[in-house]
C-alpha positions as CSV (number, residue, x, y, z in Angstrom):
1,X,-8.2,28.1,-28.9
2,X,-7.5,31.6,-28.0
3,X,-7.3,33.0,-24.6
4,X,-8.0,36.7,-23.6
5,X,-4.9,38.4,-22.1
6,X,-4.4,38.6,-18.4
7,X,-3.8,42.0,-16.8
8,X,-1.7,42.7,-13.6
9,X,0.7,39.7,-13.9
10,X,4.0,41.1,-14.8
11,X,4.0,41.3,-18.4
12,X,2.1,38.4,-19.5
13,X,0.0,39.4,-22.2
14,X,-1.1,36.3,-24.3
15,X,-1.7,32.6,-23.4
16,X,0.4,30.1,-25.4
17,X,-1.5,28.2,-28.4
18,X,-2.9,24.8,-27.5
19,X,-3.0,22.1,-30.2
20,X,-6.1,19.9,-30.0
21,X,-6.4,16.5,-31.0
22,X,-9.4,16.5,-33.7
23,X,-9.8,12.7,-34.1
24,X,-8.5,9.5,-32.8
25,X,-7.0,8.5,-35.9
26,X,-4.1,10.8,-35.5
27,X,-2.9,8.8,-32.6
28,X,-0.6,6.2,-33.8
29,X,1.2,3.2,-32.1
30,X,-1.6,2.6,-29.3
31,X,-2.3,-1.1,-29.0
32,X,-6.0,-1.8,-28.1
33,X,-5.4,-5.4,-27.2
34,X,-4.8,-6.4,-23.7
35,X,-1.9,-8.4,-22.4
36,X,-2.3,-12.0,-21.7
37,X,-2.7,-13.2,-18.2
38,X,-1.1,-16.2,-17.1
39,X,-1.1,-18.2,-13.8
40,X,1.6,-17.4,-11.0
41,X,4.6,-19.7,-11.2
42,X,5.1,-22.2,-8.1
43,X,8.1,-20.1,-7.1
44,X,6.2,-16.9,-6.9
45,X,3.7,-18.6,-4.9
46,X,6.0,-20.1,-2.4
47,X,8.0,-16.6,-2.4
48,X,4.4,-14.7,-1.3
49,X,3.8,-17.4,1.2
50,X,7.1,-17.1,2.9
51,X,6.9,-13.4,2.5
52,X,3.3,-13.5,4.4
53,X,4.8,-16.2,6.8
54,X,8.0,-14.1,7.7
55,X,5.8,-10.8,8.3
56,X,3.2,-12.8,10.8
57,X,6.3,-14.4,12.7
58,X,7.6,-11.0,13.0
59,X,4.2,-9.6,14.3
60,X,4.1,-12.9,16.6
61,X,7.8,-12.2,17.9
62,X,7.1,-8.5,18.5
63,X,4.0,-9.1,20.6
64,X,5.8,-11.9,22.6
65,X,8.3,-9.2,23.2
66,X,6.0,-6.8,24.5
67,X,4.4,-9.4,26.8
68,X,7.9,-10.5,28.4
69,X,8.4,-6.5,28.9
70,X,5.1,-6.4,30.8
71,X,5.9,-9.5,32.9
72,X,9.2,-8.1,33.8
73,X,7.4,-4.8,34.7
74,X,5.0,-6.8,37.0
75,X,7.7,-8.9,38.7
76,X,9.6,-5.4,39.1
77,X,13.1,-6.5,37.3
78,X,12.3,-4.1,34.2
79,X,15.1,-1.3,34.6
80,X,13.4,1.2,31.9
81,X,9.7,1.8,31.6
82,X,10.2,3.3,28.2
83,X,11.3,0.0,27.0
84,X,8.0,-1.5,28.1
85,X,6.2,1.4,26.6
86,X,7.8,1.2,23.2
87,X,7.4,-2.6,22.7
88,X,3.8,-2.1,23.6
89,X,3.1,0.6,21.0
90,X,5.2,-1.2,18.4
91,X,3.1,-4.5,18.9
92,X,0.0,-2.6,18.9
93,X,0.6,-0.8,15.8
94,X,1.9,-4.1,14.0
95,X,-1.4,-5.9,15.2
96,X,-3.5,-3.2,13.8
97,X,-1.5,-3.3,10.5
98,X,-2.1,-7.0,10.5
99,X,-5.7,-6.9,10.9
100,X,-6.1,-4.1,8.2
101,X,-4.4,-6.4,6.0
102,X,-6.2,-9.5,6.8
103,X,-9.4,-7.6,6.2
104,X,-8.1,-6.2,2.6
105,X,-7.3,-9.9,1.7
106,X,-10.6,-10.9,2.7
107,X,-12.2,-8.3,0.8
108,X,-10.2,-9.3,-2.0
109,X,-11.1,-12.8,-2.1
110,X,-14.9,-11.8,-1.8
111,X,-14.3,-9.5,-4.7
112,X,-12.7,-12.3,-6.9
113,X,-15.5,-14.9,-5.9
114,X,-18.0,-12.6,-7.0
115,X,-16.7,-11.9,-10.3
116,X,-18.5,-13.2,-13.4
117,X,-16.4,-15.1,-16.2
């Protein structure tokens, strides 16, 4: 395949040659078989469960902290207003992320249930 020369680009006169593959028989070492899929082990399932539980407890503790800061503000015992603002924003972001993850998990489960075997 030949390209015409490009004028005006600092001395570039000809594009390099490009080799093309004419057939798929010249590609060697490509496997067409699918890897075997096995069920997850019990340890993997427990580690996922633990990870999900830890993340949800972290969200819960963050929301509890934000609630405590709000209560302190209402009582008048909060010294720094920015602490309550930061805690509230942190809990808002974490709750939004949690709802997004829950939505994706539900969508994934629905997709799996609709798959035909």
